[in-house]
C-alpha positions as CSV (number, residue, x, y, z in Angstrom):
1,X,0.2,0.0,0.5
2,X,1.1,3.6,-0.7
3,X,0.5,6.8,1.3
4,X,2.1,9.6,2.3
5,X,2.8,10.2,5.7
6,X,4.5,13.1,7.7
7,X,7.1,13.1,10.3
8,X,8.1,15.3,13.0
9,X,11.6,16.4,11.8
10,X,12.9,14.6,15.7
11,X,11.2,11.0,14.7
12,X,12.8,11.5,10.8
13,X,16.2,12.0,13.1
14,X,15.8,8.7,15.3
15,X,14.3,7.2,12.2
16,X,17.4,8.3,9.7
17,X,19.4,7.2,12.2
18,X,18.3,3.5,13.4
19,X,18.5,3.3,9.0
20,X,21.6,4.0,9.4
21,X,22.6,1.8,11.8
22,X,21.0,-1.4,10.2
23,X,21.6,-0.6,6.6
24,X,18.2,-0.7,5.7
25,X,16.4,1.5,3.5
26,X,14.9,4.2,5.0
27,X,11.1,2.6,3.8
28,X,12.1,-0.2,5.5
29,X,13.2,1.3,9.4
30,X,9.6,2.6,9.2
31,X,7.8,-0.4,8.6
32,X,10.0,-2.6,10.5
33,X,9.3,-0.1,13.8
34,X,5.7,0.7,12.8
35,X,5.3,-3.3,13.7
36,X,7.0,-3.3,16.4
37,X,5.2,-0.4,18.3
38,X,2.3,-1.6,16.9
39,X,2.5,-5.4,17.8
40,X,3.9,-4.4,21.0
41,X,1.1,-2.0,22.3
42,X,-1.2,-5.0,21.7
43,X,0.7,-7.1,23.7
44,X,0.9,-4.8,27.3
45,X,-2.6,-4.4,26.9
46,X,-2.8,-8.4,26.5
47,X,-0.5,-8.7,29.7
48,X,-1.9,-9.3,33.4
49,X,-2.2,-6.3,35.6
50,X,-0.1,-5.9,38.9
51,X,-2.5,-5.2,42.4
52,X,-1.5,-4.9,45.3
53,X,-3.0,-6.6,48.2
54,X,-2.4,-4.3,50.8
55,X,-2.5,-6.1,54.4
56,X,-3.8,-4.1,57.8
57,X,-0.9,-3.2,59.8
58,X,-2.9,-1.9,62.6
59,X,-1.5,1.1,64.8
60,X,1.0,-0.2,67.4
61,X,-0.2,-0.4,71.0
62,X,0.0,2.7,72.9
63,X,0.4,5.1,69.7
64,X,-3.3,7.4,68.4
65,X,-3.9,9.7,65.4
66,X,-5.9,12.0,67.4
67,X,-2.7,14.0,67.4
68,X,-0.5,14.7,64.8
69,X,1.9,16.8,65.7
70,X,2.3,14.3,68.7
71,X,3.0,11.3,66.3
72,X,5.4,13.1,64.6
73,X,7.3,14.1,67.9
74,X,7.6,10.5,68.4
75,X,9.0,9.8,65.2
76,X,11.0,12.8,64.4
77,X,12.3,14.2,67.9
78,X,10.8,17.1,70.2
79,X,13.0,19.4,67.7
80,X,12.0,18.5,64.5
81,X,10.7,22.2,64.2
């Protein structure tokens, strides 16, 4: 299929660098990069999502969330300010 494609200057420069590195033509390099990009985007969406399962940590005995400044004093010391 023949089509016209307008590339941003930075993208064109990257494709030219890749073509020079591989020794392939500009056209072959564009096709290869588009193919890899398209396949990669499909593979990522098919991958399993990473989930974090939270565990209840509780609160240490003697501590309370009622006074944040008091907790900070315990953690960082009285000279934290």
